[in-house]
C-alpha positions as CSV (number, residue, x, y, z in Angstrom):
1,X,72.3,94.8,103.0
2,X,76.5,93.9,101.4
3,X,79.0,95.9,99.4
4,X,79.2,94.9,95.5
5,X,81.9,95.3,94.1
6,X,83.5,95.0,90.3
7,X,85.7,93.0,89.4
8,X,87.7,91.9,86.1
9,X,89.5,89.0,85.9
10,X,91.9,88.4,82.3
11,X,94.2,85.3,81.6
12,X,97.6,86.1,81.0
13,X,100.2,84.2,79.7
14,X,103.8,85.4,80.7
15,X,107.0,83.6,78.3
16,X,110.0,83.7,80.2
17,X,113.5,82.7,78.8
18,X,116.8,82.9,79.6
19,X,118.8,85.4,77.4
20,X,122.6,85.4,78.0
21,X,123.2,86.4,82.2
22,X,119.8,87.8,82.3
23,X,116.1,86.1,82.2
24,X,113.9,87.9,80.0
25,X,109.8,88.3,80.4
26,X,106.8,88.8,78.6
27,X,102.9,89.2,79.3
28,X,101.7,88.3,75.7
29,X,98.3,89.6,76.1
30,X,98.6,92.9,77.1
31,X,102.7,93.9,75.3
32,X,104.4,94.1,78.7
33,X,108.4,92.9,79.4
34,X,110.5,93.1,81.1
35,X,113.7,91.3,82.6
36,X,115.5,90.0,85.8
37,X,119.4,88.4,87.5
38,X,116.7,84.9,87.9
39,X,114.0,83.4,87.0
40,X,111.8,84.5,90.1
41,X,112.8,88.1,89.6
42,X,112.0,88.2,85.7
43,X,108.0,86.7,87.3
44,X,107.8,89.9,90.0
45,X,109.0,92.0,87.7
46,X,106.6,91.3,85.2
47,X,104.0,91.3,87.4
48,X,105.0,94.9,88.8
49,X,104.8,96.2,85.7
50,X,101.1,94.2,84.1
51,X,100.3,96.3,87.4
52,X,101.7,99.6,86.6
53,X,99.9,99.3,82.5
54,X,96.5,97.9,84.2
55,X,96.5,100.4,86.7
56,X,97.3,103.2,83.9
57,X,94.1,102.8,82.1
58,X,92.0,101.7,84.8
59,X,92.9,105.2,86.7
60,X,92.5,106.4,82.9
61,X,89.1,105.4,82.1
62,X,90.8,102.9,79.3
63,X,89.9,99.5,80.0
64,X,89.2,98.8,76.6
65,X,92.8,98.8,75.5
66,X,94.1,97.0,78.1
67,X,93.9,93.7,75.6
68,X,96.7,94.3,73.4
69,X,97.8,91.4,72.0
70,X,102.2,90.7,71.2
71,X,102.4,91.1,67.5
72,X,103.3,87.6,65.7
73,X,106.5,89.5,65.1
74,X,106.9,90.2,68.0
75,X,106.6,86.9,70.2
76,X,108.1,84.9,67.5
77,X,111.7,86.8,67.4
78,X,111.3,86.6,71.4
79,X,110.6,83.2,71.1
80,X,113.2,82.0,69.3
81,X,115.9,85.0,69.1
82,X,118.1,83.2,70.7
83,X,117.5,80.4,71.0
84,X,116.7,79.1,74.3
85,X,114.5,77.2,76.7
86,X,111.1,78.7,77.2
87,X,109.2,78.9,80.4
88,X,104.6,78.9,79.7
89,X,102.7,80.6,83.0
90,X,99.1,80.7,82.6
91,X,98.2,83.6,85.7
92,X,95.1,85.2,86.4
93,X,95.0,88.9,87.1
94,X,92.4,90.6,89.1
95,X,91.6,93.9,89.4
96,X,89.1,94.8,92.0
97,X,87.5,98.7,90.6
98,X,85.9,99.6,93.6
99,X,88.5,100.6,95.0
100,X,91.0,103.8,95.0
101,X,92.7,103.0,93.4
102,X,92.1,99.5,92.0
103,X,93.4,96.5,93.4
104,X,95.6,94.2,91.8
105,X,96.3,90.4,92.6
106,X,97.9,87.7,90.6
107,X,96.7,83.7,90.6
108,X,98.2,81.3,89.2
109,X,95.5,79.7,86.6
110,X,94.6,76.2,85.2
111,X,93.1,77.2,82.5
112,X,94.5,78.9,79.2
113,X,94.1,82.3,78.3
114,X,93.0,81.4,75.0
115,X,89.9,79.5,76.7
116,X,88.8,82.4,78.1
117,X,87.9,86.0,77.9
118,X,88.3,88.9,79.9
119,X,85.2,88.6,82.9
120,X,83.6,90.6,84.7
121,X,82.5,89.4,87.8
122,X,80.2,90.7,90.8
123,X,81.1,89.7,94.3
């Protein structure tokens, strides 16, 4: 009989923008931010920060606290101060709960997170 694994899927919106010599990044649905010297580095650093945040909550049994959207004021500040080109990306974070520590994988997403709710899937 095949082993059943529980996985969670979290749709995420990443905002990236250049601020001076650095790129800032923000994951809107979990209020996690990071930065990097390039857009690509800022994206990868944000993925790492989100993974650490989610892993910590999974391991402490606080899955209900994963979703904590950026407050309106924080979103507005990030998007407009300083003004600049804003890149928007959609990703899906898959979390496998059947391993310890949990395994996480980011996938590009074709749907906007606003169209989805976190989902539980059995594989």
